[in-house]
C-alpha positions as a Markdown table, in Angstrom:
| # | Residue | x | y | z |
|---|---|---|---|---|
| 1 | Met | -121.9 | 171.3 | 3.2 |
| 2 | Leu | -121.9 | 171.4 | -0.6 |
| 3 | Gly | -121.3 | 175.2 | -0.5 |
| 4 | Ala | -118.1 | 174.7 | 1.5 |
| 5 | Leu | -117.0 | 171.9 | -0.9 |
| 6 | Ala | -117.6 | 174.1 | -3.9 |
| 7 | Arg | -115.6 | 176.9 | -2.4 |
| 8 | Gly | -112.7 | 174.6 | -1.6 |
| 9 | Cys | -112.7 | 172.4 | -4.7 |
| 10 | Ser | -113.4 | 174.6 | -7.7 |
| 11 | His | -111.6 | 172.1 | -10.0 |
| 12 | Leu | -113.7 | 169.1 | -8.8 |
| 13 | Gln | -114.6 | 166.9 | -11.8 |
| 14 | Ser | -116.4 | 164.0 | -10.2 |
| 15 | Leu | -118.7 | 163.7 | -7.1 |
| 16 | Asn | -120.6 | 160.8 | -5.7 |
| 17 | Leu | -123.4 | 161.8 | -3.3 |
| 18 | Tyr | -125.3 | 158.5 | -3.7 |
| 19 | Asn | -127.9 | 158.0 | -0.9 |
| 20 | His | -126.9 | 161.1 | 1.0 |
| 21 | Asp | -129.8 | 162.4 | 3.0 |
| 22 | Gly | -128.4 | 165.9 | 3.5 |
| 23 | Ile | -128.2 | 167.0 | -0.1 |
| 24 | Thr | -130.7 | 169.8 | -0.9 |
| 25 | Asp | -131.5 | 172.0 | -3.9 |
| 26 | Ala | -129.7 | 174.9 | -2.3 |
| 27 | Gly | -126.6 | 172.9 | -1.9 |
| 28 | Leu | -126.7 | 171.7 | -5.6 |
| 29 | Gly | -127.0 | 175.3 | -6.7 |
| 30 | Ala | -123.9 | 176.3 | -4.8 |
| 31 | Leu | -122.1 | 173.2 | -6.1 |
| 32 | Ala | -122.9 | 174.0 | -9.7 |
| 33 | Glu | -121.8 | 177.6 | -9.4 |
| 34 | Gly | -118.6 | 176.7 | -7.5 |
| 35 | Cys | -117.5 | 173.6 | -9.5 |
| 36 | Pro | -117.7 | 174.6 | -13.2 |
| 37 | His | -115.5 | 171.6 | -14.2 |
| 38 | Leu | -117.9 | 169.0 | -12.9 |
| 39 | Gln | -118.2 | 166.1 | -15.4 |
| 40 | Ser | -119.7 | 163.3 | -13.3 |
| 41 | Leu | -122.4 | 163.7 | -10.6 |
| 42 | Asp | -124.2 | 160.9 | -8.8 |
| 43 | Leu | -127.3 | 162.0 | -7.0 |
| 44 | Gly | -129.0 | 158.6 | -6.9 |
| 45 | Leu | -131.3 | 158.1 | -3.9 |
| 46 | Cys | -131.0 | 161.8 | -2.8 |
| 47 | Arg | -134.7 | 162.1 | -2.2 |
| 48 | Lys | -134.7 | 165.7 | -1.1 |
| 49 | Ile | -133.6 | 166.8 | -4.5 |
| 50 | Thr | -136.3 | 168.4 | -6.7 |
| 51 | Asp | -136.4 | 169.9 | -10.2 |
| 52 | Ala | -135.0 | 173.2 | -8.9 |
| 53 | Gly | -131.7 | 171.6 | -7.7 |
| 54 | Val | -131.1 | 169.5 | -10.8 |
| 55 | Val | -132.1 | 172.4 | -13.2 |
| 56 | Ala | -129.6 | 174.6 | -11.3 |
| 57 | Val | -126.8 | 172.1 | -11.9 |
| 58 | Leu | -127.7 | 171.7 | -15.6 |
| 59 | Ser | -128.1 | 175.4 | -16.2 |
| 60 | Ala | -125.0 | 176.6 | -14.3 |
| 61 | Leu | -122.4 | 174.3 | -15.8 |
| 62 | Pro | -120.7 | 175.9 | -18.8 |
| 63 | Arg | -120.8 | 174.4 | -22.3 |
| 64 | Ser | -117.0 | 174.2 | -22.2 |
| 65 | Ala | -117.1 | 171.6 | -19.4 |
| 66 | Pro | -120.5 | 169.9 | -19.5 |
| 67 | Leu | -121.6 | 166.9 | -17.5 |
| 68 | Ala | -120.8 | 163.5 | -19.1 |
| 69 | Ser | -122.5 | 161.4 | -16.4 |
| 70 | Leu | -125.5 | 162.1 | -14.3 |
| 71 | Asn | -127.3 | 159.7 | -11.9 |
| 72 | Leu | -130.8 | 160.8 | -10.8 |
| 73 | Leu | -132.1 | 157.4 | -9.7 |
| 74 | Arg | -135.1 | 157.8 | -7.3 |
| 75 | Thr | -134.6 | 161.5 | -6.8 |
| 76 | Gly | -137.6 | 163.9 | -6.4 |
| 77 | Ser | -136.9 | 165.4 | -9.8 |
| 78 | Gly | -139.7 | 165.5 | -12.4 |
| 79 | Val | -141.2 | 167.2 | -15.4 |
| 80 | Leu | -139.1 | 170.3 | -15.3 |
| 81 | Val | -135.9 | 168.3 | -15.2 |
| 82 | Ala | -137.2 | 166.2 | -18.1 |
| 83 | Lys | -137.9 | 169.4 | -20.1 |
| 84 | Thr | -134.4 | 170.7 | -19.3 |
| 85 | Leu | -132.8 | 167.5 | -20.4 |
| 86 | Val | -134.9 | 167.4 | -23.6 |
| 87 | Ser | -133.7 | 170.9 | -24.4 |
| 88 | Ala | -130.1 | 170.3 | -23.5 |
| 89 | Leu | -129.9 | 167.0 | -25.5 |
| 90 | Gly | -131.8 | 168.5 | -28.4 |
| 91 | Glu | -129.6 | 171.6 | -28.7 |
| 92 | Gly | -126.5 | 169.4 | -28.4 |
| 93 | Met | -125.6 | 171.4 | -25.3 |
| 94 | Ala | -125.3 | 168.3 | -23.1 |
| 95 | Val | -122.6 | 165.8 | -23.8 |
| 96 | Leu | -124.0 | 163.3 | -21.5 |
| 97 | Thr | -122.8 | 159.8 | -22.2 |
| 98 | Asn | -124.5 | 158.2 | -19.2 |
| 99 | Leu | -127.8 | 159.3 | -17.7 |
| 100 | Asp | -129.8 | 157.4 | -15.1 |
| 101 | Lys | -133.4 | 158.6 | -14.6 |
| 102 | Arg | -134.9 | 155.3 | -13.3 |
| 103 | Gln | -137.7 | 155.2 | -10.8 |
| 104 | Asn | -138.8 | 158.8 | -11.0 |
| 105 | Pro | -142.6 | 158.6 | -11.1 |
| 106 | Asn | -142.9 | 162.4 | -11.4 |
| 107 | Ile | -142.0 | 162.1 | -15.1 |
| 108 | Ser | -144.8 | 160.7 | -17.1 |
| 109 | Gly | -147.1 | 161.4 | -20.1 |
| 110 | Lys | -145.9 | 163.9 | -22.7 |
| 111 | Ala | -142.7 | 164.7 | -20.7 |
| 112 | Ala | -141.7 | 161.1 | -20.6 |
| 113 | Gln | -142.3 | 160.7 | -24.4 |
| 114 | Gln | -140.3 | 163.8 | -25.2 |
| 115 | Leu | -137.4 | 162.7 | -23.0 |
| 116 | Ala | -137.5 | 159.3 | -24.6 |
| 117 | Ala | -137.3 | 160.9 | -28.1 |
| 118 | Ala | -134.5 | 163.2 | -27.0 |
| 119 | Val | -132.6 | 160.2 | -25.5 |
| 120 | Leu | -132.9 | 158.2 | -28.7 |
| 121 | Gly | -131.9 | 161.3 | -30.8 |
| 122 | Ser | -128.9 | 162.3 | -28.7 |
| 123 | Lys | -125.6 | 161.7 | -30.5 |
| 124 | Ser | -123.6 | 161.6 | -27.3 |
| 125 | Leu | -125.7 | 159.5 | -24.9 |
| 126 | Glu | -124.5 | 155.9 | -24.8 |
| 127 | Val | -126.2 | 154.6 | -21.7 |
| 128 | Phe | -129.6 | 155.6 | -20.4 |
| 129 | Ser | -130.8 | 154.1 | -17.1 |
| 130 | Glu | -128.3 | 151.2 | -17.5 |
| 131 | Val | -129.6 | 150.4 | -21.0 |
| 132 | Pro | -126.9 | 150.6 | -23.8 |
| 133 | Ile | -128.9 | 152.8 | -26.2 |
| 134 | Lys | -125.9 | 153.5 | -28.5 |
| 135 | Glu | -126.5 | 150.2 | -30.2 |
| 136 | Leu | -130.3 | 150.7 | -30.3 |
| 137 | Arg | -130.0 | 153.7 | -32.6 |
| 138 | Glu | -128.7 | 151.4 | -35.4 |
| 139 | Val | -131.9 | 149.4 | -35.5 |
| 140 | Thr | -135.2 | 150.7 | -37.0 |
| 141 | Gly | -138.6 | 149.9 | -35.6 |
| 142 | Ala | -139.4 | 148.0 | -38.8 |
| 143 | Gln | -136.4 | 145.8 | -38.3 |
| 144 | Leu | -137.5 | 145.0 | -34.8 |
| 145 | Ile | -141.1 | 144.2 | -35.8 |
| 146 | Glu | -139.8 | 142.0 | -38.6 |
| 147 | Ala | -137.4 | 140.2 | -36.4 |
| 148 | Leu | -139.9 | 139.6 | -33.6 |
| 149 | Gly | -142.2 | 138.0 | -36.2 |
| 150 | Lys | -139.6 | 135.4 | -37.1 |
| 151 | Gln | -138.5 | 132.4 | -35.3 |
| 152 | Arg | -135.8 | 132.8 | -32.7 |
| 153 | Ala | -133.5 | 130.6 | -34.7 |
| 154 | Arg | -133.6 | 133.0 | -37.6 |
| 155 | Phe | -132.6 | 136.1 | -35.6 |
| 156 | His | -129.0 | 135.8 | -36.4 |
| 157 | Lys | -129.6 | 136.0 | -40.1 |
| 158 | Leu | -131.4 | 139.4 | -40.0 |
| 159 | Asp | -129.0 | 142.0 | -41.4 |
| 160 | Gly | -126.2 | 140.3 | -39.6 |
| 161 | Ile | -127.6 | 141.3 | -36.2 |
| 162 | Gly | -127.5 | 138.7 | -33.5 |
| 163 | Ala | -130.6 | 137.4 | -31.7 |
| 164 | Ala | -129.3 | 138.7 | -28.3 |
| 165 | Thr | -128.7 | 142.1 | -29.8 |
| 166 | Leu | -132.2 | 142.3 | -31.3 |
| 167 | Tyr | -133.9 | 141.2 | -28.1 |
| 168 | Ala | -131.8 | 143.7 | -26.2 |
| 169 | Arg | -132.7 | 146.6 | -28.5 |
| 170 | Ala | -136.4 | 145.7 | -28.4 |
| 171 | Arg | -136.2 | 145.6 | -24.7 |
| 172 | Val | -134.4 | 149.0 | -24.6 |
| 173 | Arg | -137.2 | 150.7 | -26.6 |
| 174 | Arg | -139.8 | 149.4 | -24.2 |
| 175 | Ala | -137.6 | 150.1 | -21.2 |
| 176 | Ile | -136.9 | 153.7 | -22.1 |
| 177 | Leu | -140.5 | 154.8 | -21.6 |
| 178 | Ser | -140.9 | 152.6 | -18.5 |
| 179 | Leu | -137.8 | 153.9 | -16.9 |
| 180 | Ile | -138.5 | 157.6 | -17.2 |
């Protein structure tokens, strides 16, 4: 199915395959090769997808038209995808602005920590697993610790950052590791 789509829609820019049971790694490989202009891909709940399929997509797309949005919610992808994302984000290859990697228990330990560091260090990524990390980059760990030690009423006075924003940023830091 994806092979035929790729052959007939070589200028495809966005594709939503959310919760589609028929999506396989082989199909993703054909899609990546046949649709070099793909900018948004939703593979959420495509449980037959593994590292091989996602890495094929990430590797086949040219730097001239990289993905901006990728949803991998509850896919079978794991450590290899995490390493590929770390490499792509670290090299500035990926211009992802939105990445959803929630509920993938195959990514844990060192791979999860490396992915979290790459996510926080990415200049392009704005949203990670529905968490707005763009704002998080502006707050240091020391600021968060200091703020958490103060009363809630004083949060709005800390470097002009509102209480809701500080709570959200603290939650994001914790959430990044728990979501990977």
